[in-house]
Each structure stands twice: as structure tokens, then as C-alpha cells.
N, C-alpha and C positions, 0 to 999 in steps of 0.2 A: 867884688861880693863872691863870697864862698856859699857852697851848698852843703847842707848836713843830710846824709842819706841814712836810711836804715840799714846797718851793717850786716854782713853774713853772720848767722847766729849759730847755726848748727846745720849739718846735712839734711837733717829730717824736718827742719822748721824754716819755712819760706813766709810766714807772716804773722801777723800778731796785732794787738789792740793797744793803743796808747791808753796806761792807765793814769798816769799823772805827769805834768809837766813839772820839772824842778827848778827852771826858769822861766822868765817871762820877757817879752819883747821890751829891748832897752838894756837888759842886763849883760854885763860884762862877763865872758868866759874865758877861761885859759883851755889850752889843746889838753884833751884828756878829761875835763871836767864832766861829771855826769849831768845831763841836761834833762832826761826823761826815764821814767820806767816804763818797759814794754811788756806787756801780759801776753805770753805765749800759751799753746795748749799744754805746756808741761811745766815752765817755770816763769818767774818774772825776772827780767834782767835789765839792766840800766844800759842806756845808750849814751856815749861819751861825745863831746864835741871833737871834730877833727882840726879845727882851726882856732886860733885866739882871734877875740874880737868882740863885738857887740851883737846881740841877737837882732839883727833888722827886721826880721820876718817869720812869724810862725805860721806854717802853711797847715798843718794839721792839729785839731783840737783833741782834748781828752775824750776818749769814746770812740774815736775814729779808727777804722781798720786799715792797716798798712802793710804793704809787702816788701820784701828784701829790695834794696835799689831805690824805693820811694823817696823823694825829696821832702823832709819834713820841716825844714827851717832854713834860714839864711843867715850868714853872719858877715857883719861889715868888719874887716880887718883894720880900717882905719878909723872906725867910728868911736865915739866916747859914751860912756855909760849915762843913762839918764835920758835917753831919747833923741841924741844927736843924730843917730844912723836914721831914725825916722824922718827927722827934717830933711837930711839929705834927700832920701828916696822921694819925699814929697815935692823937693825941689826939683829933682830929675823929673818928677812926673809933670810939674808945671812947665817945664822946659819944653817936653815933648808936646803939650797941648798948645804952647806959643808957637812952637814951628809948625804945626798944623794949621793953626789960625792964620800964620803969615803967607800961607799959599796964595798965589794971586786969585782972586774970585773971578777975573775975566776969563781964565782958562777953564775954570768950572763951567760958567755960563756958556763959552763957547763949545764945550763938550756936549752938555745939554741940547744945546740948537743943532748941532749935528746929528744927534741921535735921533731928535725928532723930525728933521728933515729926512732922515734915511727911512725911517717908518713911514712917512707920508708917501715918499716915491715907492716903497714896497706895495703900499695898499693900492695907489693907484695903477701899477702895473698888474696887480691881482686882480682888479676890477675888469681891465681889458682883456686878460687872460681867461677869466672865468666868464664872459659872456653874459653873467648875472649881475647886474648893477645893484641889486638888494642885498647880497651877500658879500661881506668884506672879510678877507681873509689874506694872510701873507703867503707869499709863494711856498715857503716850507711848510705851512700848515695844509696848502692845496696838495702839495706832493704826499705828504703823509697821509692825507684823506684817500687818496687814489690807491696808495700802497694797501691800506686797510678796507678799501671798498666801502667807504663811508660817504653818506649825502651831507654835504656842507649845510644844506638847509635845516638838516635834523640835529646840528651841532651848536649848542648854546654856549657863546661867548662871554668870557668873564672880564673882558676889557669894557670899561664904562662907555667907549666909543661904539663897541659892537663889534670890533675886530677880532676875528678868529686867529687864534694863534696855536702853534704845534702842541701846547700843553692841554689846550681844549680838545683838540682832536684825539689825543691819548686818554684823556678823561671819558670820552665818549666811548672809545673802545672798550675801556674797562668797565663799561654800562652793566653789562652782564654779571660781570664779577661782583660790582657794587651791589647789584639787586640781591645776588646770593647773601653778600655780607649783611644787608640790611635784615634779610630774612633769618639769618643765624644769629643775628644781634639779640633779638627777644630770649633765644635760648641761653647766650652767654650771660645776659642779665639775670634770668632766672636761676642760673648756676651761681652767680655772684651773690644774690639775695639769699641763696640757700646758704652760701659760705658766710655770709655776714650774720645770718640767723645764729650760726654756731659761735660766733668771736664777739658778737655785740651783746651787751647785758643792759637790762632795764636798772639794775640797782648798781651802786658804786663798786668799781675794781681798781686794782692798782696794776699796770704793766710796767715790768722790769726787764730790761734788756739781759740777755743771758751773757754771762761773762765768756771770754774766750775758753776757758777750761771747762766750763760747764757744757757748752756748745761741743767740745772735743768729747767730753765724757759721754754725753748723749750719743753721738756719732758712732764711736767705738764701741759701746755696749750693743747697739742695734747690729753694727757690723758682724760682732761676736756671735750673735744668735743667728744672723742670715747665712754667715760663712762656716758654720760649724755644725756637726751633728751632736748638740749639747745634751748629756744626759746627766741625772744626779742621784747618787745613792747615799744612804745615811746609815748611822750607827750611833751608839750610846756609848758614853765613857765612864766608868767609875773613878772619880777623882780623889778617893780617899787618899791612897798612897802618896800622890803628888801633893796634896794639901799637908799631910804629915809631914813630908819631908821638908817641905817649905817651913813649917812651923818649927821644925827642929833645927834648920841650918840658918834661917833668915838674917838673924843678928849678926853670926858669925860670918856670914857671907857678905853682908855690908860692910862690916868693919874691914874686911881684907880686901874688898873690891871696890867699895865707896859706891855700890850701886844695889838696888833691890833686886831680890831673886823673883822674879814672877813667873806668869803660867807660859807666855810666849817662847823662852828659851827651850823649856820641855817640849813644846809642841814642833818647834824648828828642828831640834835635834830627832824628835821622832820622825819628821817628815822625811829629813835627810836619810835616816837609817831605811825608811820604806822605799824611797826612791832609788836606793842602791838595789834594793830587791826587785822593783819594778820599774826598770829604766825607760819605758815607753812614756811613763807620766813625766819624764824629764826630759821630752823630746819636743820637735814641732814638726809641721809639714812645710815643705818648700818645693812647690810644683808637685811632681810626681815621686818625690823623695821624702824620706824619714829621717829627720837630723837628730841623732841620739846626743845628748849633751852629756859631757864627761865631767862637769863642773856643777856646782849646786850653789847658785846665787839665788836666794830666796826672797822674793819681794813680800814687803808688809804693807797691807793696805792701811793708809792713814786717811782719817776724816778731819778736813779743814773747813772753816767757813765758806771757801770758795769751791769746794768740791773735794772728792777722793783722788788722792795720789799714791802711788805705789812705790816708794824708794826701795832700794835693793840692798840686802845684807850680803856683800861677796864672801864667797869661800866659806859658808857656813859650816861646811864638814870640816874645816881647819880650825874652827873657833870653839873656845870653851864657853860655858854657860854665862861666864860673866863677860867675854866678848861680845857674845850675841845680844845680851841685855845693855851692855854700853852701846852697841851699833844702833839697836832699836831706839833707845833713847835719844841719841845724837840726831838720827834722821826724823825722829817725830818731831822735835824741837824745830829743826830746820824747815821742816815742812810747814809748820804753824807759823813761823816767822818768815815765810816765803823766801828761804835763802837756800833752798835745795839747788844742786848745779844739775845739768844735763845729764852727765855720766853717772849720778845717783839715781837716776830713775831708768836707766836703758839696761837691756840685757838680761833680765831675769829671767831665770828658767821654770819656776813655779811660785805660785802665790799663797799666801795664808791672809785671810780675813776675819775679823773677829768682832762680830756684831754682838755678842755677849756683853761687851762693855756698855751697851745702850740698851740691854735687856731682851734681845731678841732669844726667842726660844727656838725657832727654827726657821731656815731659809735656804733657797737654792741659789747660791752665788753664780755669778755670771764669769764667764773665762776672761783672762786679761791675754786677749789675742797677741802675737801668735803662739803663747803657751797653751797646753792642752789639758792642765789640770788647775785646780783651785780648791784648797781646804777651808771650809766655813766652820768658825767655832761659835759657839753659843752660851747662854746663860747658864750658870750651875743653879741647879734645883735640887733640894732634898726630896727624895721619893722612897717609897717603899720598894724594896729589892728582895727576891726570893734567892736565898743563897744555894750554894752547891748542896748543903746538908737540909734543904727544904725550910730552914728557918727565914723569917723575914726581918731584915734590918734595914734602917732608914739610912741612906747612902747620898752622898753628893753626887749628882749625875749631869753630864752634858751630852746635849746631842750634836754631834759632827757631820758634815756633810761633805762630800766630794763631788764636784761638778768636773765632768770629763768629755774629750771629745771622742766621741763613739767610732770617729772614722779610722783612728789607729789605736784606741784603747777598748779592749772588749769588756763586757760587763763583770766577768770571772776576776780579770786583773784588776778593776776597778774596786771591786768588793775586797779582794784580797790584800790591795793596798790600805784600804781603810782599816780592816781587820788588824793589820800590822801596826798601824799607828796606835790603834786602841790597845794592844797588847803592850806596846812601848810605854806608853803613858800609865797604865795600870801597874807596871813593875817598873819603875823608872829608874831602879837601880842599875838595871841593863844599860840604861842610858849613860849614868856616870862611869860604869865600867869600860863603855866602848869609847868615852871622852867626848 
């Protein structure tokens, strides 16, 4: 019988939740066959069989949390599909039971008699030593009582025959602690009742266990707020120039590159340009050091049914508009289909999140730690805008928000970063010229 264990997944992943078993007890598997899908805090991965044979035993069910190295199933290398392995395991269990039953009954009976006579002798000797015929205690109990300064007459025996044993003495010694515990019990009950009042409902509710990814998202968002001096600054962008450029070039762009020209490539290029001017927003804190990153791996927040993931567009400064759009599309599809790999989620230097796709008008995005900056995009709304010549025009406007870690980024720098993004978006031809 061979064991199947949770394999080493990655340096940063030590546990996961079994999402689905792909095989069942009695199924035949070959070495390397996928047997289950494991949900981690970042991606879903398949666990493969280490040995060929028949699944003899499934030790963990779907929904169970497991750690690297845990045994999750057993494979019978000599078993046959259809339950032979189960039969063989049952036979081995029956054999063990029969062996246990075949032990001589006389030996058990003799052992019981010896134990009983030994206890009787201890009791008789304790009577003689104690000088009090009405108190029956074992020598060990008398010795312990003397050490603790307790009166045997005040100790209650749990033995049906009234014999005081060492554990009775220990219980008596803990009497004061027990009283304290009893006094504290009502307080604990009150606290429990108060807690239950918050969680119990008179009307129907549905309780659903949080997925591994959702638990991690919750934990990381709270940690980001607790471990950083997070602040958000806002600005608004006139999207007229970008929308005009897209309208003029979108058909030609799609024919040439087989991908639509969206807004995200413009903002990605604008962010890279602004990060070059304000490098502290492309940094992170490690201990008492500031690590300034000389690369531009931009995370793109993608919403999925199981929660938010942030795949990374690598070397965004070296990609053209088409390359960025293709990377974003590829990563978004993989995220939705749960096909992202760990290396596609790690190592980003700055993040962009677009709540405008869901209609958000304004928000304060939370940092994607250990990054120190995140740009939030919002819905485009037509608004009356006062122009430089004092005329009023209706323009497509978008609010943008920059959340940053005030520990290393000052307000002046954060505001100027956001202004630079605004300038590049309102004059996108600069982005085209810069590549």
C-alpha cells in the first residue's frame, strides 16, 4: 500500500483546500494521473498520483483543509479496479480482529485477578498505616495527601468502594481553582450568550464556508490596512482625446493585431511613464530599507466568481499597446478559467484596478502589499466642464484615485504622480510617441 501526499506546491504555499476529487475509491490510476483539484490562496492546482494502482482509501474529503506532506489517499499497487482493494483491506481488518479474539481468555482473567488482589493488599496496608479504619486510601494517595497537607477525611473518593486514589487527592488540591473556575463560568456563559446573540438569527439564513481564496483576500486586505500608512488622493481625467483616438484607430488596430484597443493599455502606459518620474511609487519597504524597483511589472486586478486576483503584465515598459492588450486579455481569461500559474501572480511592482467596469464612480482602493501604490479607475460620465476660455462643454470625465503608503511616499509626490497620469491620458499622442 502506497501513500499519496500533498506535494510541495511553491515556496509561499504550504496549505490548501481540496476543491474536488477527480477519482473515487476503487478507481484505477496510473502514475502521473490527476486525482484531485487543490484550491490554494492563489491558484487551483491538480495533484497527481505518485504510484500506479487502485485507490484503496480516501483519507480527506472535498472541502477539507490540508497541508503540504499530509497523506490524502492510499493506493494499492496490486489491487484491481472495482473494489478488490476494498475487499483486501476488509479481509486484513477481519484477520486482525480474529487474531485479537484468538488471544487466550485465561491470560486476561488471570491479569484481572492479579490486579484486584494487588489493590486489596494496598488497601489493607493503607488501613493499618493510617490508623483510621473508616478511611480507605492507597499508599500513593496517603503520601500525596501528606505532601499537599490535606486531610483524607475531607477528600471524596470516586471509587464505588470508597477507596481514595491519588487522582482524588489531586482533585481536592485543585478545589480552590475549581471554585474560581465555577465563579468565572457564569461570566464566560454571558460572553458566549452575547456572542451567540450576534450570530444567531430568528429568521432564515444561509451559512457558506469561505473559500481558501476568499479567506486569503480578507486576511491580506486587513493586513494591508494594519501594516501601512495608507492614504488616497483623487483627480479627474478628461477622456475625450483617448476616446477620439480609439474611435479613429480601433478598426485598423484590430485588423492588424487581432485584439481590441481598450482603455487599459493607455492607463498602463501612463502609469509606467509616471512611475519613471516618481520611482518611490514603484518601490517597497523591507525592514528599514526602501527597495526601488528598476522594472515595471504592472498588476491588473481581475474579478472572478471566487474573488479578486491580480495577474501581472511583465515588463510593461517594453510592450506596445497591442502587447499590453493581448497580455491583459490572456491573463483575464486564465483567471476566469482558474488556469493561472503561480509565476503569473507574483512579483508585481504596481497595481491598477478598474471598478468603472461595474459602474463605480469613486472608491479608495486598498494596497496590494508589499506594493506601495495602486491606481483606481472609475466609470466615465458626461459632465459639464468649464474650459480654459470660460466656455462650458460636456465632456466624458473619469475620477481616478491613487492609494499610497505614506511611510515612504509623501503627499506632494503622490499628487504629482496622479497629475502626470492625467496629463498623459489627456494627451495620449505623447504615449504613442514614447512607445
